[in-house]
Rosetta silent file (secondary structure, phi, psi, omega in degrees, C-alpha in Angstrom):
SEQUENCE: MFELKKSEILKSKRDFNFVYQKGRSYANHAMVIYILNDERYNGKVGFAAGKKLGCAVVRNRVKRLLRESYRLNKNLLRKDRALIVVGRKALIDAKCDEVQKEFLNLCRKAGIVCEE
SCORE:     score description
SCORE:     0.000 S_00000001
   1 L     0.000  -74.975  175.695   13.938    3.982   16.797 S_00000001
   2 L  -105.236  127.515 -173.152   10.725    5.022   14.886 S_00000001
   3 L  -114.058  155.314  174.487    8.272    2.202   14.358 S_00000001
   4 L  -114.798  105.257 -177.981    5.382    1.872   12.018 S_00000001
   5 L   -79.237  160.360 -176.175    2.670   -0.039   13.890 S_00000001
   6 H   -69.222  -37.451 -179.470   -0.029   -2.199   12.282 S_00000001
   7 H   -66.026  -17.515  177.397   -2.726    0.121   13.918 S_00000001
   8 H   -90.643   -4.436 -172.130   -1.324    3.073   11.945 S_00000001
   9 E  -104.067  125.280  172.512   -1.679    1.456    8.495 S_00000001
  10 L   -76.323  127.359 -172.655   -4.756    1.695    6.291 S_00000001
  11 L  -118.950  -40.441 -171.995   -5.586   -1.689    4.998 S_00000001
  12 L   -81.302  150.273 -177.533   -9.105   -2.000    3.716 S_00000001
  13 H   -65.032  -27.256  178.801  -10.158   -1.056    0.160 S_00000001
  14 H   -64.211  -43.065 -176.688  -13.078    0.807    1.785 S_00000001
  15 H   -78.672  -35.514  176.508  -10.784    3.069    3.705 S_00000001
  16 H   -60.978  -53.583  179.917   -8.427    3.563    0.669 S_00000001
  17 H   -54.921  -49.191 -179.269  -11.487    4.485   -1.580 S_00000001
  18 H   -56.023  -48.237  178.850  -12.687    6.967    1.127 S_00000001
  19 H   -67.734  -38.458 -175.014   -9.363    8.782    1.317 S_00000001
  20 H   -66.239  -44.278 -170.662   -8.944    8.751   -2.591 S_00000001
  21 H   -74.651  -41.057 -172.694  -12.541   10.146   -2.999 S_00000001
  22 H   -95.366  -24.402 -165.550  -12.699   12.783   -0.073 S_00000001
  23 L   -88.820  173.937 -172.917   -8.998   13.661    0.368 S_00000001
  24 E  -108.996  136.990 -179.962   -6.917   16.254   -1.415 S_00000001
  25 E  -104.839  152.294  168.643   -3.965   15.183   -3.651 S_00000001
  26 E  -142.437  139.736 -170.315   -0.520   16.653   -4.209 S_00000001
  27 E  -137.312  156.904  170.550    1.954   15.347   -6.603 S_00000001
  28 L  -144.559 -175.689 -170.071    5.452   15.537   -7.977 S_00000001
  29 L   -67.973  -12.603 -175.141    7.314   13.432  -10.553 S_00000001
  30 L  -107.999  -28.244 -172.152    8.056   10.582   -8.015 S_00000001
  31 E  -158.146  165.635  175.807    4.869   10.250   -5.954 S_00000001
  32 E  -125.993  136.384  171.097    1.280   11.322   -5.124 S_00000001
  33 E  -118.868  133.229  172.733   -0.043   11.962   -1.609 S_00000001
  34 E  -105.021  125.194 -176.080   -3.616   11.903   -0.752 S_00000001
  35 E  -122.047  135.876  173.943   -4.473   13.764    2.465 S_00000001
  36 E  -138.698  130.037  179.751   -7.716   13.626    4.320 S_00000001
  37 L   -94.579   91.773  172.469   -8.529   15.578    7.574 S_00000001
  38 L  -135.250  136.013 -170.327  -11.006   13.103    9.130 S_00000001
  39 H   -73.982  -21.228  178.424  -10.829   12.127   12.813 S_00000001
  40 H   -67.192  -30.857 -172.920  -11.705    8.425   12.163 S_00000001
  41 H  -112.082   18.254 -175.895   -8.434    8.111   10.177 S_00000001
  42 L   -59.799  126.959  178.340   -6.185   10.416   12.081 S_00000001
  43 L    82.562   -2.768 -177.981   -2.466    9.312   11.982 S_00000001
  44 L   -93.539  159.329 -172.253   -3.090    6.483    9.600 S_00000001
  45 E  -143.578  142.131  174.055   -1.187    5.895    6.405 S_00000001
  46 E  -129.343  154.892 -178.227   -1.411    3.737    3.283 S_00000001
  47 E  -133.992  144.477 -168.762    0.963    2.941    0.585 S_00000001
  48 E  -145.641  148.650  169.428    0.180    1.956   -2.991 S_00000001
  49 L  -146.467  117.694 -176.720    1.891    1.104   -6.365 S_00000001
  50 L   -75.571  163.252 -175.603   -0.062    0.424   -9.460 S_00000001
  51 L   -61.234  -20.919 -173.809    0.391   -2.253  -11.860 S_00000001
  52 L   -68.789  -24.798  176.843    1.696    0.130  -14.458 S_00000001
  53 L   -62.293  -43.910  178.300    5.069    0.155  -12.426 S_00000001
  54 L   160.482 -146.328  177.913    5.950   -3.412  -13.299 S_00000001
  55 L   -80.758  173.731 -172.747    5.889   -6.802  -11.762 S_00000001
  56 H   -62.978  -30.732  177.650    5.176   -7.538   -8.161 S_00000001
  57 H   -63.127  -37.219 -177.481    8.854   -7.445   -7.205 S_00000001
  58 H   -76.406  -43.868  179.740    9.305   -3.781   -8.479 S_00000001
  59 H   -57.650  -47.552 -174.640    5.791   -2.704   -6.821 S_00000001
  60 H   -63.114  -36.299 -178.329    6.882   -4.180   -3.505 S_00000001
  61 H   -63.246  -49.297  176.307   10.277   -2.458   -3.658 S_00000001
  62 H   -51.701  -44.867  178.974    8.589    0.858   -4.370 S_00000001
  63 H   -69.059  -36.911  178.307    6.279    0.390   -1.482 S_00000001
  64 H   -62.712  -41.583  177.850    9.035   -0.643    0.826 S_00000001
  65 H   -65.323  -33.283 -178.543   10.930    2.711   -0.160 S_00000001
  66 H   -78.305  -34.070  176.230    7.799    4.662    0.568 S_00000001
  67 H   -63.098  -54.228 -173.500    7.244    2.892    3.996 S_00000001
  68 H   -67.125  -31.293  169.023   10.758    3.607    5.051 S_00000001
  69 H   -68.080  -33.861  174.311   10.662    7.257    4.047 S_00000001
  70 H   -71.137  -46.718 -179.151    7.485    7.789    5.837 S_00000001
  71 H   -57.980  -34.440 -178.643    8.832    5.849    9.075 S_00000001
  72 H   -75.221  -27.320 -174.448   12.036    7.887    9.187 S_00000001
  73 H  -109.361    2.556 -176.281   10.100   11.223    8.832 S_00000001
  74 H   -60.433  -27.552 -179.471    6.874   10.624   10.585 S_00000001
  75 H   -73.636   -4.740  170.152    7.799   12.537   13.663 S_00000001
  76 H   -96.198   -4.837 -176.184    7.973   15.647   11.419 S_00000001
  77 E   -97.471  155.442  174.603    4.455   15.273   10.102 S_00000001
  78 L   -63.268  144.956 -178.977    1.010   16.278   11.478 S_00000001
  79 L   -92.624  -24.468 -174.366   -0.888   13.494   13.337 S_00000001
  80 L   -85.099   25.037 -172.965   -4.320   14.772   12.460 S_00000001
  81 L  -127.468  148.225  170.680   -4.236   13.684    8.841 S_00000001
  82 E   -99.144  139.786  178.924   -4.775   10.387    6.936 S_00000001
  83 E  -123.463  139.684  149.898   -2.267    9.778    4.155 S_00000001
  84 E  -118.796  126.552 -172.811   -1.946    7.708    1.098 S_00000001
  85 E  -117.735  115.830 -175.422    1.276    7.669   -0.635 S_00000001
  86 E  -107.173  126.296 -173.958    1.380    6.355   -4.201 S_00000001
  87 E   -83.614  149.894 -177.984    4.500    5.612   -5.918 S_00000001
  88 L  -117.374  173.540 -176.174    5.280    6.674   -9.675 S_00000001
  89 H   -58.068  -20.101 -174.709    7.742    5.373  -12.228 S_00000001
  90 H   -70.865  -15.835  175.954   10.470    7.656  -11.149 S_00000001
  91 H   -80.334  -12.774 -177.472   10.783    5.483   -7.962 S_00000001
  92 L   -46.432  -55.253 -171.708   11.719    2.300   -9.860 S_00000001
  93 L  -104.523    8.548 -168.036   15.430    2.920   -9.894 S_00000001
  94 L   -78.482  155.657 -178.134   15.504    5.502   -7.106 S_00000001
  95 L   -99.819  160.395 -175.444   17.720    5.161   -3.917 S_00000001
  96 H   -54.942  -45.780 -179.276   16.425    5.486   -0.437 S_00000001
  97 H   -71.042  -25.765  174.418   17.769    8.991    0.281 S_00000001
  98 H   -71.084  -46.798  174.950   16.349   10.264   -2.968 S_00000001
  99 H   -53.825  -47.003  178.809   12.879    8.951   -1.936 S_00000001
 100 H   -56.165  -46.393 -179.210   13.180   10.601    1.456 S_00000001
 101 H   -60.025  -56.918  178.851   14.093   13.932   -0.103 S_00000001
 102 H   -56.820  -42.284 -175.173   11.108   13.867   -2.574 S_00000001
 103 H   -67.468  -38.475 -178.096    8.710   12.653    0.168 S_00000001
 104 H   -72.267  -40.000  175.480    9.676   15.583    2.471 S_00000001
 105 H   -67.007  -40.422 -178.945    9.463   18.194   -0.400 S_00000001
 106 H   -72.967  -35.501  175.148    5.941   16.932   -1.223 S_00000001
 107 H   -63.987  -27.660  177.144    4.886   16.987    2.388 S_00000001
 108 H   -68.296  -46.470  174.909    6.165   20.475    2.623 S_00000001
 109 H   -49.973  -47.542 -171.892    4.091   21.453   -0.541 S_00000001
 110 L   -79.081   -6.241  174.925    1.033   19.893    1.051 S_00000001
 111 L    81.940   14.855 -177.692    1.537   21.794    4.339 S_00000001
 112 L  -102.321    6.393  172.766    1.726   18.677    6.728 S_00000001
 113 E   -86.624  134.659  173.974    5.216   19.185    8.025 S_00000001
 114 L   -93.358  109.177 -178.150    5.427   20.566   11.438 S_00000001
 115 L   -87.057  121.025 -177.771    8.369   22.917   11.331 S_00000001
 116 L  -112.658    0.000    0.000    9.977   23.279   14.730 S_00000001
């Protein structure tokens, strides 16, 4: 149904650092979203989970949950922004529907949801 193509994903450390430094951040207890309005990165998204969350298995699960919640809701988001979604400890034991709810709430707080 909704795909997350490789061309839509931020990969390089340089791109991540640029969005971290120049972008604006919004946070809740489950995640942090960095948003950058730059035409070079329009529609691109990156996912991160720090080593404080645990071992690689845990970090990969958190990133999978973040990717899935973005993929299912990307049609509701503005396309003229670059995003980095960073998971926090609250996501370690979270279910997919909880993550989607937190993601949408944070996107509304950031003002990147296109309400139709």
